[in-house]
N, C-alpha and C positions, 0 to 999 in steps of 0.2 A: 797362496795362501790366502794373506789379506788383503791381497786382487781379487781375488775372488770373492770373500768376505764383504769386501767394499760395494759391488758390484749387486748383490744380491743386497743392501742393506739400500740402497741407492733405486735400486727395483721396488723395493718395496714405499720408498717415499713417494719416489714419483706414483704411485693406485693409490696414496693415502690422500697425495695431492690431484689424481685427474676425480677419484670420489669425492672430498671435498669439492673441485669444483661446479661438477656435475649437481649434488648436492644444493650447492646454491645455484644454479642455473633452472632449476626446480622449482625449487624457493619464491625464489624471482619470477618465476612465472605464473605459480599460485595465486603471489602477491596480485600483479598487477589484473590476473585472469578477473580477482576478488574484487580491486577496484574498482572495473572496468562495470561487475556488475551492479556493485554500491549506484554509479553514477546514473548507471541505466535504471533502475529502479529514484535515486531523486529524482530525476529528466520526469520519468514517467509522474511521478510526484506534484510534479509545476508544469506538463503541459497544459497549454491551453492552446485553444481552438475558437477561428473564425466560425463562427454561425448565423445564420441564414441573412440576417440581417445586415450581417457587412460589420460586428464588431465584438468585440475578443473578448473570451469567457473563458477561463479558469475550471475546465472538467472536473467533474468529482471527483474528492480523493480517495483513493482507495488502502486502508491501512496497513489491511490483512486480510483475504481472503479465502478460505478454503474451501466454502459452495460459494454460490448463484447468491451475489444482494445488490442487487435496483433499486436505485432511489428513483420514480417515477414522476414526483412532483413534488414540491417544485424544483427548480432548476438548481445548481450550483448557480451561486454570483444569478440570482434574477431579484427582480424588486417589487413588491407589490407594496396594497398601497392600505389594506387591510390588517388589521395584529392576528389577525384571528384566521388561521388555512389550515386544512385538512392535507397531510402528511401518508402522502403514499406510496408503497415498494412493493417488488416482489424476492422474495425466497425462495425457499422448501419448506414443503407440507408442514403444518403443525411447528416449524421454531420457534423460540421464544426471540420475541423482538424486545430491545430496549431504544428509545427516543427518548434521548437525553435521561432525565428521568421518569419517563413510562412506558410503562413495558405493553407488549399485545401478543396472540397466538397466531400465528400466521396461519390462512386456511386450507383446506386440501388444496389449494394452486398454487400457495407460497403466496397468494396477497394478502397486503395489511393496506390498514390504512387508521386515521386516529387523530383527533384534532389538536390543533395548537395554539399558544397565543404565543405570539411576539412581539420585543419590543422594540422598542425603535431603535435604525438603524443597524448594525453586526449583530447577524444571529446565527454563532454556530451549532450547527444540530452535528450530533453524530450517533448513526445510531451502531449497534453490535446485534448480532444474529447469532441465536446460538442453535445444533440441531442436536437431534435426539444421542449422537452417537459422541456429545463433548465438542462438536467443532467448534470453530469460534469464526464469523467473519466481521467486520468495521467498514465502517464508508465516514465520508464526512462530507458536512458539506457545508454553506451558507449562505444565510437569507437576509436582504435585505428589504426594513416594515420603512418607509417613508412614511410620515402623518399623513394627510391631506388640509388643505389649510382652510 
């Protein structure tokens, strides 16, 4: 009887141990997948591409995107010699678009544009678009203004 009880307890302990190890393995797998996804997202934010002129250019940083939000001009990392530019983009029709501290409503095709005045040096431009359902998309670029001599 005592041997039978010891055997039942041993089997029970082995089962608990197997379940614990299995849970630990599943947890570690999910943790690794989560870390890999985070690394992929970080790499997407930091991606650099070689453009037509052979120079390296950063792609626009897409912070959050639940629907289309494209920055058409100026391009990320571009250098301009005039402080006055026209910022252009495309998103969903009639979306509210905020470019830094200015607001504009996208037209029926989703196009939007507005004038911006840059300061000398790097100018971060943050774009946030909201659609009628409350969804949000965000992107950010940097434009460099170098005053002419």
